C-alpha positions in Angstrom: -78.8 75.3 -24.5 -78.5 75.7 -20.5 -75.7 77.0 -19.1 -75.8 73.7 -17.0 -75.6 71.9 -20.2 -72.5 74.2 -20.8 -70.6 73.5 -17.8 -71.2 69.7 -18.2 -69.8 69.2 -22.1 -66.7 71.4 -21.1 -65.8 69.0 -18.6 -66.5 66.3 -20.5 -64.1 67.7 -22.7 -61.7 68.3 -20.3 -61.7 64.7 -19.6 -62.1 62.9 -22.6 -59.6 65.8 -25.0 -56.1 67.3 -24.8 -56.8 71.4 -23.8 -55.2 74.2 -26.0 -56.7 76.7 -24.6 -59.3 78.3 -22.7 -60.9 81.1 -21.8 -63.5 84.2 -21.4 -63.4 87.0 -23.5 -65.7 90.4 -23.6 -68.2 91.3 -27.1 -66.6 93.8 -29.3 -70.4 94.2 -30.7 -71.7 94.7 -27.6 -73.1 93.6 -24.7 -72.1 90.2 -23.6 -69.2 87.7 -23.3 -67.7 84.6 -25.4 -66.3 81.1 -23.1 -64.1 79.4 -25.0 -62.5 75.8 -25.2 -60.0 74.5 -27.5 -58.6 71.2 -27.7 -57.4 68.7 -29.8 -60.2 66.3 -30.8 -60.5 63.4 -33.5 -61.0 65.6 -36.2 -58.2 68.1 -35.3 -57.7 71.1 -33.5 -61.5 72.5 -32.5 -63.2 75.4 -30.7 -66.5 74.8 -28.8 -68.3 79.3 -27.9 -70.8 79.4 -25.4 -72.0 83.3 -26.5 -73.7 84.6 -23.7 -76.3 88.3 -25.1 -78.5 89.9 -22.5 -81.8 89.4 -24.3 -83.1 92.5 -26.0 -86.2 94.2 -24.9 -87.1 97.0 -27.3 -85.3 98.7 -30.2 -85.7 102.5 -30.5 -84.9 103.9 -33.9 -84.1 108.2 -33.5 -83.9 110.0 -37.0 -84.4 113.1 -38.6 -86.4 113.9 -42.5 -83.5 116.4 -42.8 -81.0 115.9 -45.7 -77.7 114.5 -44.3 -78.7 113.5 -41.4 -78.1 110.5 -39.8 -79.8 107.9 -38.3 -78.9 105.6 -35.0 -80.5 102.3 -32.9 -80.2 101.9 -29.6 -81.3 98.6 -27.8 -82.9 98.1 -23.9 -81.8 95.1 -22.7 -82.7 92.6 -20.3 -81.1 92.9 -16.8 -81.3 89.6 -15.4 -81.9 87.5 -18.9 -79.3 86.2 -21.1 -79.1 84.3 -24.6 -76.7 80.9 -24.9 -76.1 80.5 -28.2 -73.4 77.1 -29.0 -70.6 77.9 -31.8 -68.2 75.0 -32.7 -65.4 75.8 -35.5 -62.6 73.9 -36.7 -59.2 74.8 -37.7 -58.7 75.1 -40.7 -54.8 74.6 -41.8 -54.7 76.3 -45.4 -56.6 79.2 -44.6 -55.1 78.9 -41.0 -58.6 79.8 -39.9 -61.6 78.8 -37.7 -63.8 77.7 -40.2 -67.8 77.0 -38.0 -68.9 73.8 -38.2 -73.1 74.1 -39.0 -75.5 71.8 -37.6 -76.9 70.2 -41.0 -73.3 68.8 -40.8 -73.2 68.0 -37.7 -76.7 65.7 -38.8 -76.3 62.2 -40.5 
């Protein structure tokens, strides 16, 4: 997905459905951010999420063969290029949590 396509999808969602919340958050697990929009759709409360992360160029593992020593992983990120991933969630009223829709359930 391109960022332009994400903007089109977000604008189309805003024009067709009632938007409950939208915003941007930083990722807890590393560099990057997440843009989201929550709305009331035909299947209930739905959340679209675009995760933006920098491309990983290299992965370096630092370790020692001594007993009791630990290993660490160092990632080298590209400063210019990003990966964009779209996630779609629906609200589960019973569990009171967001359930991710898999792409196989969207087709067919």
